[in-house]
A tleap script that builds the chain and sets N, CA, C and O, in Angstrom:
source leaprc.protein.ff14SB
mol = sequence {
  NMET ILE ARG VAL LEU ILE HIE LEU ALA ALA
  LEU PRO LEU TRP VAL THR VAL HIE GLN THR
  PRO ILE ALA VAL LEU LYS GLY SER LYS ASP
  ASN VAL GLN LEU THR CYS ASN HIE THR ILE
  GLN ASN TYR ASN MET ILE LEU TRP TYR GLN
  GLN SER THR GLY ASP THR ALA MET ASN LEU
  ILE GLY TYR ALA TYR THR THR SER ILE THR
  MET GLU LYS SER PHE GLU LYS HIE PHE ASN
  VAL SER GLY ASP GLY LEU LYS GLU ALA TYR
  LEU HIE LEU LEU SER LEU ARG ALA ALA GLU
  ASP SER ALA VAL TYR TYR CYS ALA ALA SER
  GLN HIE SER ASP VAL GLU ASN LEU LEU SER
  SER THR LYS THR LEU SER ASP ARG LYS CLEU
}
set mol.1.N position { 20.306 -26.478 -5.948 }
set mol.1.CA position { 19.947 -25.584 -4.868 }
set mol.1.C position { 19.236 -24.369 -5.468 }
set mol.1.O position { 19.675 -23.822 -6.480 }
set mol.2.N position { 18.161 -23.960 -4.851 }
set mol.2.CA position { 17.356 -22.833 -5.320 }
set mol.2.C position { 17.615 -21.645 -4.412 }
set mol.2.O position { 17.660 -21.777 -3.189 }
set mol.3.N position { 17.783 -20.500 -5.019 }
set mol.3.CA position { 18.031 -19.277 -4.274 }
set mol.3.C position { 16.790 -18.410 -4.307 }
set mol.3.O position { 16.272 -18.098 -5.379 }
set mol.4.N position { 16.314 -18.022 -3.145 }
set mol.4.CA position { 15.200 -17.089 -3.040 }
set mol.4.C position { 15.735 -15.885 -2.289 }
set mol.4.O position { 16.050 -15.977 -1.103 }
set mol.5.N position { 15.837 -14.770 -2.965 }
set mol.5.CA position { 16.357 -13.562 -2.339 }
set mol.5.C position { 15.234 -12.566 -2.127 }
set mol.5.O position { 14.343 -12.427 -2.966 }
set mol.6.N position { 15.283 -11.891 -1.026 }
set mol.6.CA position { 14.309 -10.852 -0.736 }
set mol.6.C position { 15.070 -9.544 -0.673 }
set mol.6.O position { 16.040 -9.410 0.073 }
set mol.7.N position { 14.625 -8.590 -1.455 }
set mol.7.CA position { 15.317 -7.315 -1.559 }
set mol.7.C position { 14.725 -6.310 -0.578 }
set mol.7.O position { 13.517 -6.069 -0.573 }
set mol.8.N position { 15.579 -5.735 0.242 }
set mol.8.CA position { 15.149 -4.671 1.137 }
set mol.8.C position { 15.948 -3.423 0.777 }
set mol.8.O position { 17.156 -3.358 1.005 }
set mol.9.N position { 15.277 -2.464 0.228 }
set mol.9.CA position { 15.934 -1.215 -0.154 }
set mol.9.C position { 16.160 -0.366 1.091 }
set mol.9.O position { 15.600 -0.641 2.152 }
set mol.10.N position { 16.972 0.654 0.954 }
set mol.10.CA position { 17.178 1.599 2.050 }
set mol.10.C position { 15.912 2.428 2.200 }
set mol.10.O position { 15.635 3.321 1.399 }
set mol.11.N position { 15.155 2.118 3.232 }
set mol.11.CA position { 13.872 2.775 3.445 }
set mol.11.C position { 13.962 3.738 4.618 }
set mol.11.O position { 14.724 3.503 5.556 }
set mol.12.N position { 13.201 4.810 4.575 }
set mol.12.CA position { 13.162 5.710 5.725 }
set mol.12.C position { 12.642 4.965 6.952 }
set mol.12.O position { 11.889 4.000 6.824 }
set mol.13.N position { 13.041 5.411 8.129 }
set mol.13.CA position { 12.664 4.735 9.363 }
set mol.13.C position { 11.166 4.730 9.612 }
set mol.13.O position { 10.664 3.825 10.278 }
set mol.14.N position { 10.441 5.707 9.101 }
set mol.14.CA position { 9.006 5.777 9.369 }
set mol.14.C position { 8.190 4.844 8.473 }
set mol.14.O position { 6.993 4.668 8.700 }
set mol.15.N position { 8.808 4.258 7.480 }
set mol.15.CA position { 8.113 3.288 6.642 }
set mol.15.C position { 8.124 1.957 7.389 }
set mol.15.O position { 9.184 1.432 7.731 }
set mol.16.N position { 6.941 1.427 7.633 }
set mol.16.CA position { 6.857 0.242 8.470 }
set mol.16.C position { 6.318 -0.958 7.703 }
set mol.16.O position { 5.293 -1.534 8.068 }
set mol.17.N position { 7.012 -1.323 6.649 }
set mol.17.CA position { 6.706 -2.551 5.915 }
set mol.17.C position { 7.921 -3.456 6.078 }
set mol.17.O position { 9.044 -3.061 5.763 }
set mol.18.N position { 7.695 -4.667 6.568 }
set mol.18.CA position { 8.796 -5.592 6.830 }
set mol.18.C position { 8.546 -6.904 6.104 }
set mol.18.O position { 7.423 -7.407 6.053 }
set mol.19.N position { 9.616 -7.440 5.549 }
set mol.19.CA position { 9.547 -8.711 4.830 }
set mol.19.C position { 10.609 -9.634 5.392 }
set mol.19.O position { 11.770 -9.243 5.509 }
set mol.20.N position { 10.227 -10.858 5.742 }
set mol.20.CA position { 11.170 -11.827 6.283 }
set mol.20.C position { 10.891 -13.197 5.673 }
set mol.20.O position { 9.769 -13.459 5.240 }
set mol.21.N position { 11.888 -14.067 5.632 }
set mol.21.CA position { 13.292 -13.851 5.948 }
set mol.21.C position { 13.993 -13.048 4.856 }
set mol.21.O position { 13.438 -12.832 3.779 }
set mol.22.N position { 15.193 -12.618 5.138 }
set mol.22.CA position { 15.939 -11.794 4.183 }
set mol.22.C position { 16.420 -12.632 2.999 }
set mol.22.O position { 16.377 -12.176 1.856 }
set mol.23.N position { 16.872 -13.842 3.268 }
set mol.23.CA position { 17.339 -14.731 2.193 }
set mol.23.C position { 16.992 -16.170 2.555 }
set mol.23.O position { 16.942 -16.535 3.730 }
set mol.24.N position { 16.754 -16.979 1.528 }
set mol.24.CA position { 16.401 -18.385 1.730 }
set mol.24.C position { 17.153 -19.221 0.701 }
set mol.24.O position { 17.155 -18.901 -0.487 }
set mol.25.N position { 17.780 -20.276 1.157 }
set mol.25.CA position { 18.397 -21.258 0.258 }
set mol.25.C position { 17.721 -22.594 0.523 }
set mol.25.O position { 17.812 -23.132 1.627 }
set mol.26.N position { 17.050 -23.126 -0.475 }
set mol.26.CA position { 16.319 -24.384 -0.336 }
set mol.26.C position { 16.559 -25.245 -1.563 }
set mol.26.O position { 17.000 -24.755 -2.603 }
set mol.27.N position { 16.268 -26.518 -1.434 }
set mol.27.CA position { 16.405 -27.445 -2.546 }
set mol.27.C position { 15.093 -27.639 -3.284 }
set mol.27.O position { 14.036 -27.198 -2.832 }
set mol.28.N position { 15.178 -28.301 -4.422 }
set mol.28.CA position { 13.978 -28.612 -5.204 }
set mol.28.C position { 12.981 -29.387 -4.359 }
set mol.28.O position { 13.356 -30.213 -3.526 }
set mol.29.N position { 11.717 -29.109 -4.587 }
set mol.29.CA position { 10.582 -29.753 -3.927 }
set mol.29.C position { 10.357 -29.276 -2.493 }
set mol.29.O position { 9.383 -29.685 -1.862 }
set mol.30.N position { 11.235 -28.420 -1.964 }
set mol.30.CA position { 11.011 -27.846 -0.633 }
set mol.30.C position { 9.928 -26.778 -0.710 }
set mol.30.O position { 9.650 -26.236 -1.780 }
set mol.31.N position { 9.326 -26.483 0.429 }
set mol.31.CA position { 8.353 -25.397 0.536 }
set mol.31.C position { 8.999 -24.219 1.247 }
set mol.31.O position { 9.864 -24.404 2.104 }
set mol.32.N position { 8.583 -23.012 0.894 }
set mol.32.CA position { 9.107 -21.790 1.509 }
set mol.32.C position { 7.935 -20.895 1.876 }
set mol.32.O position { 6.955 -20.799 1.137 }
set mol.33.N position { 8.046 -20.240 3.026 }
set mol.33.CA position { 7.045 -19.240 3.413 }
set mol.33.C position { 7.752 -17.913 3.663 }
set mol.33.O position { 8.690 -17.843 4.457 }
set mol.34.N position { 7.298 -16.862 2.983 }
set mol.34.CA position { 7.788 -15.509 3.199 }
set mol.34.C position { 6.691 -14.725 3.912 }
set mol.34.O position { 5.504 -14.950 3.673 }
set mol.35.N position { 7.089 -13.812 4.781 }
set mol.35.CA position { 6.135 -13.030 5.558 }
set mol.35.C position { 6.302 -11.552 5.255 }
set mol.35.O position { 7.422 -11.057 5.136 }
set mol.36.N position { 5.192 -10.856 5.132 }
set mol.36.CA position { 5.198 -9.404 4.939 }
set mol.36.C position { 4.198 -8.809 5.924 }
set mol.36.O position { 3.050 -9.249 5.996 }
set mol.37.N position { 4.639 -7.806 6.683 }
set mol.37.CA position { 3.704 -7.143 7.586 }
set mol.37.C position { 3.924 -5.644 7.562 }
set mol.37.O position { 4.992 -5.156 7.193 }
set mol.38.N position { 2.892 -4.931 7.963 }
set mol.38.CA position { 2.956 -3.472 8.014 }
set mol.38.C position { 2.076 -2.966 9.142 }
set mol.38.O position { 1.200 -3.675 9.638 }
set mol.39.N position { 2.326 -1.732 9.535 }
set mol.39.CA position { 1.519 -1.085 10.576 }
set mol.39.C position { 1.011 0.262 10.083 }
set mol.39.O position { 0.808 1.183 10.874 }
set mol.40.N position { 0.808 0.374 8.788 }
set mol.40.CA position { 0.384 1.647 8.205 }
set mol.40.C position { -1.138 1.726 8.242 }
set mol.40.O position { -1.838 0.940 7.603 }
set mol.41.N position { -1.625 2.689 9.002 }
set mol.41.CA position { -3.068 2.855 9.143 }
set mol.41.C position { -3.701 3.126 7.778 }
set mol.41.O position { -3.136 3.858 6.965 }
set mol.42.N position { -4.847 2.551 7.531 }
set mol.42.CA position { -5.628 2.676 6.296 }
set mol.42.C position { -5.064 1.881 5.121 }
set mol.42.O position { -5.689 1.851 4.061 }
set mol.43.N position { -3.914 1.242 5.268 }
set mol.43.CA position { -3.424 0.357 4.211 }
set mol.43.C position { -4.090 -0.996 4.406 }
set mol.43.O position { -4.033 -1.573 5.492 }
set mol.44.N position { -4.718 -1.498 3.357 }
set mol.44.CA position { -5.512 -2.713 3.487 }
set mol.44.C position { -5.171 -3.763 2.426 }
set mol.44.O position { -5.956 -4.674 2.164 }
set mol.45.N position { -3.993 -3.620 1.824 }
set mol.45.CA position { -3.613 -4.537 0.755 }
set mol.45.C position { -2.118 -4.839 0.843 }
set mol.45.O position { -1.299 -3.936 1.017 }
set mol.46.N position { -1.776 -6.124 0.722 }
set mol.46.CA position { -0.379 -6.546 0.614 }
set mol.46.C position { -0.239 -7.312 -0.695 }
set mol.46.O position { -0.979 -8.259 -0.958 }
set mol.47.N position { 0.718 -6.887 -1.507 }
set mol.47.CA position { 0.942 -7.479 -2.827 }
set mol.47.C position { 2.286 -8.208 -2.838 }
set mol.47.O position { 3.233 -7.788 -2.172 }
set mol.48.N position { 2.361 -9.293 -3.593 }
set mol.48.CA position { 3.597 -10.060 -3.740 }
set mol.48.C position { 4.033 -10.069 -5.207 }
set mol.48.O position { 3.224 -10.280 -6.111 }
set mol.49.N position { 5.344 -9.832 -5.421 }
set mol.49.CA position { 5.918 -9.775 -6.768 }
set mol.49.C position { 7.112 -10.714 -6.865 }
set mol.49.O position { 7.774 -11.006 -5.869 }
set mol.50.N position { 7.377 -11.182 -8.086 }
set mol.50.CA position { 8.546 -11.999 -8.381 }
set mol.50.C position { 9.358 -11.320 -9.472 }
set mol.50.O position { 8.815 -10.907 -10.497 }
set mol.51.N position { 10.672 -11.207 -9.245 }
set mol.51.CA position { 11.587 -10.732 -10.280 }
set mol.51.C position { 12.563 -11.873 -10.563 }
set mol.51.O position { 13.443 -12.170 -9.756 }
set mol.52.N position { 12.392 -12.497 -11.709 }
set mol.52.CA position { 13.209 -13.655 -12.068 }
set mol.52.C position { 14.638 -13.237 -12.369 }
set mol.52.O position { 14.897 -12.095 -12.750 }
set mol.53.N position { 15.555 -14.168 -12.194 }
set mol.53.CA position { 16.967 -13.927 -12.448 }
set mol.53.C position { 17.173 -13.441 -13.877 }
set mol.53.O position { 16.670 -14.056 -14.817 }
set mol.54.N position { 17.906 -12.344 -14.051 }
set mol.54.CA position { 18.193 -11.796 -15.373 }
set mol.54.C position { 17.055 -11.016 -15.995 }
set mol.54.O position { 17.149 -10.629 -17.160 }
set mol.55.N position { 15.988 -10.772 -15.261 }
set mol.55.CA position { 14.820 -10.056 -15.789 }
set mol.55.C position { 14.635 -8.759 -15.008 }
set mol.55.O position { 14.822 -8.734 -13.792 }
set mol.56.N position { 14.273 -7.700 -15.691 }
set mol.56.CA position { 14.028 -6.428 -15.003 }
set mol.56.C position { 12.564 -6.262 -14.612 }
set mol.56.O position { 12.234 -5.406 -13.791 }
set mol.57.N position { 11.693 -7.068 -15.188 }
set mol.57.CA position { 10.257 -6.952 -14.891 }
set mol.57.C position { 9.937 -7.583 -13.538 }
set mol.57.O position { 10.534 -8.583 -13.142 }
set mol.58.N position { 8.986 -6.975 -12.848 }
set mol.58.CA position { 8.452 -7.563 -11.626 }
set mol.58.C position { 7.043 -8.048 -11.941 }
set mol.58.O position { 6.193 -7.269 -12.370 }
set mol.59.N position { 6.803 -9.323 -11.730 }
set mol.59.CA position { 5.512 -9.926 -12.048 }
set mol.59.C position { 4.679 -10.086 -10.789 }
set mol.59.O position { 5.150 -10.618 -9.784 }
set mol.60.N position { 3.438 -9.623 -10.851 }
set mol.60.CA position { 2.531 -9.762 -9.724 }
set mol.60.C position { 2.161 -11.231 -9.556 }
set mol.60.O position { 1.688 -11.872 -10.495 }
set mol.61.N position { 2.377 -11.756 -8.362 }
set mol.61.CA position { 2.019 -13.138 -8.039 }
set mol.61.C position { 0.584 -13.189 -7.536 }
set mol.61.O position { -0.221 -14.007 -7.981 }
set mol.62.N position { 0.283 -12.300 -6.601 }
set mol.62.CA position { -1.042 -12.260 -6.004 }
set mol.62.C position { -1.064 -11.234 -4.896 }
set mol.62.O position { -0.050 -10.604 -4.596 }
set mol.63.N position { -2.232 -11.068 -4.286 }
set mol.63.CA position { -2.342 -10.080 -3.216 }
set mol.63.C position { -3.459 -10.428 -2.250 }
set mol.63.O position { -4.385 -11.176 -2.566 }
set mol.64.N position { -3.336 -9.855 -1.056 }
set mol.64.CA position { -4.372 -9.961 -0.034 }
set mol.64.C position { -4.985 -8.579 0.125 }
set mol.64.O position { -4.296 -7.619 0.470 }
set mol.65.N position { -6.277 -8.487 -0.127 }
set mol.65.CA position { -7.026 -7.240 0.075 }
set mol.65.C position { -7.975 -7.498 1.232 }
set mol.65.O position { -8.896 -8.307 1.110 }
set mol.66.N position { -7.767 -6.834 2.332 }
set mol.66.CA position { -8.390 -7.156 3.621 }
set mol.66.C position { -8.260 -8.665 3.822 }
set mol.66.O position { -7.143 -9.150 3.999 }
set mol.67.N position { -9.349 -9.422 3.802 }
set mol.67.CA position { -9.236 -10.876 3.990 }
set mol.67.C position { -9.465 -11.651 2.697 }
set mol.67.O position { -9.568 -12.878 2.727 }
set mol.68.N position { -9.545 -10.970 1.579 }
set mol.68.CA position { -9.769 -11.607 0.281 }
set mol.68.C position { -8.433 -11.819 -0.435 }
set mol.68.O position { -7.611 -10.906 -0.512 }
set mol.69.N position { -8.228 -13.016 -0.951 }
set mol.69.CA position { -6.982 -13.364 -1.641 }
set mol.69.C position { -7.242 -13.467 -3.142 }
set mol.69.O position { -8.218 -14.082 -3.570 }
set mol.70.N position { -6.354 -12.858 -3.939 }
set mol.70.CA position { -6.419 -12.963 -5.397 }
set mol.70.C position { -5.055 -13.416 -5.904 }
set mol.70.O position { -4.027 -12.843 -5.545 }
set mol.71.N position { -5.057 -14.459 -6.749 }
set mol.71.CA position { -3.828 -14.975 -7.336 }
set mol.71.C position { -3.859 -14.762 -8.842 }
set mol.71.O position { -4.910 -14.892 -9.471 }
set mol.72.N position { -2.707 -14.435 -9.420 }
set mol.72.CA position { -2.578 -14.377 -10.867 }
set mol.72.C position { -2.567 -15.811 -11.401 }
set mol.72.O position { -1.956 -16.698 -10.803 }
set mol.73.N position { -3.240 -16.031 -12.523 }
set mol.73.CA position { -3.408 -17.382 -13.087 }
set mol.73.C position { -2.081 -18.130 -13.271 }
set mol.73.O position { -1.987 -19.319 -12.967 }
set mol.74.N position { -1.066 -17.430 -13.767 }
set mol.74.CA position { 0.201 -18.102 -14.068 }
set mol.74.C position { 0.949 -18.560 -12.816 }
set mol.74.O position { 1.902 -19.331 -12.921 }
set mol.75.N position { 0.535 -18.098 -11.632 }
set mol.75.CA position { 1.220 -18.472 -10.393 }
set mol.75.C position { 0.390 -19.401 -9.504 }
set mol.75.O position { 0.881 -19.853 -8.470 }
set mol.76.N position { -0.839 -19.692 -9.881 }
set mol.76.CA position { -1.756 -20.433 -9.004 }
set mol.76.C position { -1.288 -21.835 -8.622 }
set mol.76.O position { -1.566 -22.283 -7.510 }
set mol.77.N position { -0.594 -22.532 -9.501 }
set mol.77.CA position { -0.231 -23.927 -9.233 }
set mol.77.C position { 0.899 -24.085 -8.223 }
set mol.77.O position { 0.923 -25.064 -7.476 }
set mol.78.N position { 1.832 -23.141 -8.186 }
set mol.78.CA position { 3.024 -23.321 -7.358 }
set mol.78.C position { 3.185 -22.270 -6.267 }
set mol.78.O position { 4.165 -22.292 -5.522 }
set mol.79.N position { 2.229 -21.352 -6.170 }
set mol.79.CA position { 2.299 -20.302 -5.158 }
set mol.79.C position { 0.945 -20.175 -4.472 }
set mol.79.O position { -0.093 -20.525 -5.033 }
set mol.80.N position { 0.983 -19.669 -3.252 }
set mol.80.CA position { -0.246 -19.406 -2.519 }
set mol.80.C position { -0.018 -18.172 -1.651 }
set mol.80.O position { 1.067 -17.990 -1.097 }
set mol.81.N position { -1.025 -17.336 -1.534 }
set mol.81.CA position { -0.982 -16.178 -0.642 }
set mol.81.C position { -2.019 -16.416 0.443 }
set mol.81.O position { -3.125 -16.877 0.162 }
set mol.82.N position { -1.662 -16.102 1.684 }
set mol.82.CA position { -2.606 -16.212 2.791 }
set mol.82.C position { -2.434 -14.999 3.701 }
set mol.82.O position { -1.544 -14.175 3.492 }
set mol.83.N position { -3.290 -14.900 4.705 }
set mol.83.CA position { -3.238 -13.769 5.617 }
set mol.83.C position { -4.223 -12.702 5.197 }
set mol.83.O position { -5.246 -12.990 4.576 }
set mol.84.N position { -3.905 -11.467 5.540 }
set mol.84.CA position { -4.786 -10.359 5.171 }
set mol.84.C position { -3.958 -9.130 4.823 }
set mol.84.O position { -2.776 -9.047 5.154 }
set mol.85.N position { -4.590 -8.189 4.159 }
set mol.85.CA position { -3.892 -6.977 3.748 }
set mol.85.C position { -3.831 -5.916 4.824 }
set mol.85.O position { -3.128 -4.917 4.671 }
set mol.86.N position { -4.558 -6.115 5.909 }
set mol.86.CA position { -4.614 -5.116 6.970 }
set mol.86.C position { -3.367 -5.100 7.837 }
set mol.86.O position { -3.014 -4.062 8.396 }
set mol.87.N position { -2.696 -6.243 7.953 }
set mol.87.CA position { -1.551 -6.316 8.846 }
set mol.87.C position { -0.439 -7.232 8.349 }
set mol.87.O position { 0.717 -6.816 8.270 }
set mol.88.N position { -0.785 -8.494 8.010 }
set mol.88.CA position { 0.250 -9.471 7.700 }
set mol.88.C position { -0.242 -10.471 6.657 }
set mol.88.O position { -1.359 -10.981 6.744 }
set mol.89.N position { 0.607 -10.741 5.672 }
set mol.89.CA position { 0.283 -11.725 4.640 }
set mol.89.C position { 1.511 -12.587 4.377 }
set mol.89.O position { 2.643 -12.197 4.665 }
set mol.90.N position { 1.259 -13.762 3.825 }
set mol.90.CA position { 2.315 -14.742 3.594 }
set mol.90.C position { 2.313 -15.171 2.132 }
set mol.90.O position { 1.263 -15.292 1.500 }
set mol.91.N position { 3.512 -15.396 1.613 }
set mol.91.CA position { 3.667 -15.986 0.288 }
set mol.91.C position { 4.234 -17.380 0.495 }
set mol.91.O position { 5.292 -17.544 1.102 }
set mol.92.N position { 3.529 -18.381 -0.011 }
set mol.92.CA position { 3.958 -19.771 0.096 }
set mol.92.C position { 4.422 -20.229 -1.283 }
set mol.92.O position { 3.661 -20.187 -2.250 }
set mol.93.N position { 5.665 -20.663 -1.362 }
set mol.93.CA position { 6.197 -21.266 -2.583 }
set mol.93.C position { 6.106 -22.766 -2.374 }
set mol.93.O position { 6.758 -23.315 -1.486 }
set mol.94.N position { 5.306 -23.423 -3.184 }
set mol.94.CA position { 4.990 -24.831 -2.984 }
set mol.94.C position { 5.838 -25.708 -3.886 }
set mol.94.O position { 5.845 -25.532 -5.104 }
set mol.95.N position { 6.544 -26.640 -3.299 }
set mol.95.CA position { 7.348 -27.601 -4.041 }
set mol.95.C position { 8.223 -26.889 -5.082 }
set mol.95.O position { 7.945 -26.922 -6.281 }
set mol.96.N position { 9.281 -26.250 -4.590 }
set mol.96.CA position { 10.151 -25.424 -5.434 }
set mol.96.C position { 10.604 -26.135 -6.704 }
set mol.96.O position { 10.923 -27.324 -6.704 }
set mol.97.N position { 10.620 -25.361 -7.780 }
set mol.97.CA position { 11.138 -25.822 -9.070 }
set mol.97.C position { 12.440 -25.067 -9.302 }
set mol.97.O position { 12.462 -23.841 -9.189 }
set mol.98.N position { 13.496 -25.751 -9.614 }
set mol.98.CA position { 14.844 -25.193 -9.641 }
set mol.98.C position { 14.960 -23.821 -10.291 }
set mol.98.O position { 15.032 -22.817 -9.581 }
set mol.99.N position { 14.980 -23.748 -11.585 }
set mol.99.CA position { 15.250 -22.476 -12.266 }
set mol.99.C position { 14.071 -21.514 -12.187 }
set mol.99.O position { 14.270 -20.308 -12.034 }
set mol.100.N position { 12.869 -22.019 -12.287 }
set mol.100.CA position { 11.685 -21.156 -12.370 }
set mol.100.C position { 11.432 -20.342 -11.106 }
set mol.100.O position { 10.934 -19.219 -11.183 }
set mol.101.N position { 11.769 -20.895 -9.950 }
set mol.101.CA position { 11.469 -20.214 -8.694 }
set mol.101.C position { 12.658 -19.480 -8.099 }
set mol.101.O position { 12.516 -18.804 -7.080 }
set mol.102.N position { 13.829 -19.600 -8.713 }
set mol.102.CA position { 15.000 -18.862 -8.253 }
set mol.102.C position { 14.828 -17.411 -8.680 }
set mol.102.O position { 14.951 -17.086 -9.861 }
set mol.103.N position { 14.541 -16.537 -7.713 }
set mol.103.CA position { 14.155 -15.164 -8.038 }
set mol.103.C position { 14.267 -14.288 -6.801 }
set mol.103.O position { 14.553 -14.762 -5.701 }
set mol.104.N position { 14.037 -13.013 -7.007 }
set mol.104.CA position { 13.896 -12.066 -5.900 }
set mol.104.C position { 12.403 -11.833 -5.723 }
set mol.104.O position { 11.688 -11.590 -6.696 }
set mol.105.N position { 11.933 -11.907 -4.486 }
set mol.105.CA position { 10.518 -11.730 -4.179 }
set mol.105.C position { 10.340 -10.458 -3.364 }
set mol.105.O position { 11.083 -10.198 -2.417 }
set mol.106.N position { 9.349 -9.677 -3.746 }
set mol.106.CA position { 9.077 -8.400 -3.094 }
set mol.106.C position { 7.655 -8.395 -2.552 }
set mol.106.O position { 6.752 -8.993 -3.137 }
set mol.107.N position { 7.471 -7.721 -1.440 }
set mol.107.CA position { 6.106 -7.442 -0.994 }
set mol.107.C position { 5.935 -5.930 -0.945 }
set mol.107.O position { 6.904 -5.184 -0.805 }
set mol.108.N position { 4.702 -5.498 -1.061 }
set mol.108.CA position { 4.376 -4.072 -0.992 }
set mol.108.C position { 3.056 -3.926 -0.253 }
set mol.108.O position { 2.169 -4.771 -0.374 }
set mol.109.N position { 2.932 -2.857 0.506 }
set mol.109.CA position { 1.674 -2.542 1.182 }
set mol.109.C position { 1.061 -1.341 0.484 }
set mol.109.O position { 1.767 -0.439 0.032 }
set mol.110.N position { -0.263 -1.344 0.403 }
set mol.110.CA position { -0.940 -0.293 -0.345 }
set mol.110.C position { -2.320 -0.039 0.237 }
set mol.110.O position { -2.886 -0.869 0.948 }
set mol.111.N position { -2.836 1.125 -0.086 }
set mol.111.CA position { -4.228 1.427 0.230 }
set mol.111.C position { -5.023 1.159 -1.036 }
set mol.111.O position { -4.810 1.810 -2.059 }
set mol.112.N position { -5.928 0.213 -0.968 }
set mol.112.CA position { -6.722 -0.171 -2.137 }
set mol.112.C position { -7.693 0.946 -2.486 }
set mol.112.O position { -8.333 1.525 -1.608 }
set mol.113.N position { -7.796 1.239 -3.768 }
set mol.113.CA position { -8.785 2.217 -4.225 }
set mol.113.C position { -9.645 1.546 -5.280 }
set mol.113.O position { -9.134 0.939 -6.220 }
set mol.114.N position { -10.928 1.658 -5.120 }
set mol.114.CA position { -11.883 1.011 -6.011 }
set mol.114.C position { -12.591 2.085 -6.819 }
set mol.114.O position { -13.604 2.628 -6.377 }
set mol.115.N position { -12.072 2.394 -7.991 }
set mol.115.CA position { -12.642 3.475 -8.795 }
set mol.115.C position { -13.988 3.099 -9.395 }
set mol.115.O position { -14.750 3.983 -9.785 }
set mol.116.N position { -14.297 1.821 -9.478 }
set mol.116.CA position { -15.572 1.418 -10.064 }
set mol.116.C position { -16.754 1.718 -9.156 }
set mol.116.O position { -17.874 1.891 -9.636 }
set mol.117.N position { -16.520 1.780 -7.853 }
set mol.117.CA position { -17.626 1.953 -6.927 }
set mol.117.C position { -17.655 3.319 -6.247 }
set mol.117.O position { -18.407 3.518 -5.293 }
set mol.118.N position { -16.860 4.240 -6.719 }
set mol.118.CA position { -16.880 5.573 -6.132 }
set mol.118.C position { -18.193 6.270 -6.456 }
set mol.118.O position { -18.734 6.110 -7.550 }
set mol.119.N position { -18.695 7.031 -5.517 }
set mol.119.CA position { -19.900 7.812 -5.773 }
set mol.119.C position { -19.528 9.004 -6.640 }
set mol.119.O position { -18.532 9.682 -6.387 }
set mol.120.N position { -20.315 9.247 -7.636 }
set mol.120.CA position { -20.044 10.399 -8.487 }
set mol.120.C position { -21.361 10.948 -8.989 }
set mol.120.O position { -22.377 10.253 -9.037 }
set mol.121.N position { -21.315 12.190 -9.355 }
set mol.121.CA position { -22.512 12.804 -9.933 }
set mol.121.C position { -22.075 13.705 -11.073 }
set mol.121.O position { -20.958 14.220 -11.095 }
set mol.122.N position { -22.964 13.876 -11.996 }
set mol.122.CA position { -22.682 14.766 -13.116 }
set mol.122.C position { -23.859 15.699 -13.300 }
set mol.122.O position { -24.988 15.388 -12.919 }
set mol.123.N position { -23.584 16.818 -13.874 }
set mol.123.CA position { -24.639 17.780 -14.172 }
set mol.123.C position { -24.411 18.253 -15.596 }
set mol.123.O position { -23.319 18.696 -15.951 }
set mol.124.N position { -25.440 18.156 -16.393 }
set mol.124.CA position { -25.356 18.630 -17.761 }
set mol.124.C position { -25.812 20.075 -17.777 }
set mol.124.O position { -26.937 20.389 -17.389 }
set mol.125.N position { -24.943 20.937 -18.223 }
set mol.125.CA position { -25.275 22.357 -18.288 }
set mol.125.C position { -25.958 22.652 -19.610 }
set mol.125.O position { -25.372 22.482 -20.679 }
set mol.126.N position { -27.192 23.093 -19.527 }
set mol.126.CA position { -27.927 23.410 -20.743 }
set mol.126.C position { -29.076 24.346 -20.407 }
set mol.126.O position { -29.817 24.121 -19.450 }
set mol.127.N position { -29.212 25.387 -21.195 }
set mol.127.CA position { -30.335 26.308 -21.027 }
set mol.127.C position { -31.451 25.981 -22.005 }
set mol.127.O position { -32.538 26.553 -21.931 }
set mol.128.N position { -31.183 25.070 -22.911 }
set mol.128.CA position { -32.181 24.730 -23.922 }
set mol.128.C position { -33.193 23.751 -23.368 }
set mol.128.O position { -32.877 22.889 -22.548 }
set mol.129.N position { -34.390 23.904 -23.826 }
set mol.129.CA position { -35.424 22.927 -23.522 }
set mol.129.C position { -35.539 22.008 -24.721 }
set mol.129.O position { -35.559 22.464 -25.864 }
set mol.130.N position { -35.611 20.763 -24.468 }
set mol.130.CA position { -35.718 19.797 -25.559 }
set mol.130.C position { -37.147 19.507 -25.899 }
set mol.130.O position { -37.419 18.711 -26.799 }
savepdb mol mol.pdb
quit
């Protein structure tokens, strides 16, 4: 039996990020779908993380940025992300593997910032003529 736990911390009432279901117990080779939704204006990204049993690290599985999906290479074969980052995204665990997929799964909502495409200008201060 595989245990998939979803952690919900004590969040303030005005934080509107929801993850369901709260807990899932499934057998090997079963499929699981987790849902994450938010109503935070200007947030356009939903990220999915896995924290394996006995590990303190949270590993990024993938994310939905508006309608674009990005998966981390190490999770591509057994996981899938669908939906969009504007409102609701799904994490699909495909054909569960006993020990490897028994973990706590987290979702997070964020406002994507693209520092590579920001407009910027510079001015070189110099009184010298070259």
